[in-house]
C-alpha positions as CSV (number, residue, x, y, z in Angstrom):
1,M,77.5,20.8,-12.1
2,R,81.1,22.1,-12.2
3,I,83.3,21.7,-15.3
4,L,87.2,21.8,-15.3
5,A,88.4,23.2,-18.7
6,L,92.2,22.6,-19.2
7,D,94.1,24.6,-21.9
8,V,97.4,22.9,-22.5
9,G,99.2,25.7,-24.3
10,T,102.7,26.4,-25.5
11,T,103.9,28.6,-22.7
12,S,101.4,27.8,-19.9
13,I,98.8,25.4,-18.8
14,R,95.5,26.9,-17.5
15,G,92.6,25.3,-15.6
16,I,89.3,27.0,-15.3
17,V,86.4,25.7,-13.3
18,M,82.9,26.8,-14.4
19,D,79.4,26.1,-13.2
20,D,76.7,24.8,-15.4
21,A,75.6,28.2,-16.3
22,G,79.1,29.0,-17.6
23,R,80.0,31.3,-14.7
24,F,83.6,31.4,-13.5
25,V,84.2,29.7,-10.2
26,D,88.1,29.2,-9.9
27,E,91.3,29.1,-11.9
28,E,94.9,28.0,-11.7
29,S,97.8,28.7,-14.2
30,R,101.3,27.5,-14.4
31,Q,104.1,28.3,-16.7
32,T,105.8,25.8,-19.1
33,P,109.1,27.3,-20.1
34,L,110.6,26.9,-23.5
35,I,114.0,25.2,-24.0
36,I,115.8,26.9,-26.9
37,S,118.4,24.5,-28.3
38,G,120.1,25.8,-31.5
39,S,117.3,26.1,-34.1
40,F,114.9,23.9,-32.1
41,I,112.4,24.8,-29.5
42,E,111.8,22.0,-26.9
43,Q,109.8,21.6,-23.8
44,S,110.0,19.1,-20.9
45,P,107.3,16.4,-20.7
46,T,108.0,16.2,-17.1
47,V,107.2,19.8,-16.6
48,Y,103.9,19.4,-18.4
49,R,102.9,16.3,-16.3
50,D,103.8,18.1,-13.1
51,C,101.9,21.2,-14.1
52,L,98.8,19.3,-15.1
53,Y,98.8,17.1,-11.9
54,G,99.3,20.2,-9.8
55,I,96.5,22.2,-11.4
56,C,94.1,19.2,-11.3
57,S,95.0,18.4,-7.7
58,R,94.5,22.0,-6.4
59,L,91.3,22.7,-8.4
60,S,89.7,19.3,-7.5
61,R,90.6,19.8,-3.8
62,D,88.9,23.1,-3.7
63,N,86.0,22.3,-6.0
64,E,83.7,19.4,-6.8
65,I,84.5,18.6,-10.4
66,D,81.8,16.8,-12.4
67,A,83.4,16.9,-16.0
68,V,86.7,17.7,-17.6
69,S,87.4,19.3,-21.0
70,I,90.9,19.5,-22.5
71,T,92.4,21.5,-25.5
72,G,96.0,21.4,-26.4
73,F,98.7,22.9,-28.6
74,R,99.7,21.7,-32.1
75,S,101.6,18.5,-32.5
76,A,104.9,18.0,-30.6
77,P,106.7,14.6,-31.0
78,M,108.9,13.0,-28.5
79,L,110.5,9.6,-28.0
80,I,109.1,7.3,-25.3
81,S,110.3,4.0,-23.9
82,S,108.5,0.7,-24.1
83,D,107.1,1.4,-20.6
84,G,105.8,4.9,-21.6
85,E,108.6,7.0,-20.1
86,P,109.9,10.0,-22.0
87,L,113.2,9.6,-23.7
88,S,113.4,13.1,-25.1
89,N,111.8,16.5,-24.8
90,F,108.8,17.6,-26.9
91,I,110.0,19.1,-30.2
92,M,107.8,22.0,-30.4
93,W,106.0,23.3,-33.6
94,Q,107.7,26.7,-33.7
C-alpha cells in the first residue's frame, strides 16, 4: 500500500509518498508565493490549485497511490462565485 500525504502550507505545498511501513518512496514540492498588498498578505487560489494538481499528477503517474491524507494551513477566506470560481485571492492568516 502506498499513501500520498499532502501538506498544503503557507509558502509551499508538499506531497510525500510512503509505503505501508512508513518508509519514504517519493516526494514533490512546489512554492506558493505570498502577495503582499499593503497590510494584507494574500495568495492566489489558482496557484494553489495548479500546484496541487501538478503534484498529484506527477506522484500518481510515477507511483501507485492507494490512499491520500491532507493537512492544511489555518483559515484563509476568499470570495467565490455561484459556480465555485474564485473572485478574490485568499486573505491569509498572517
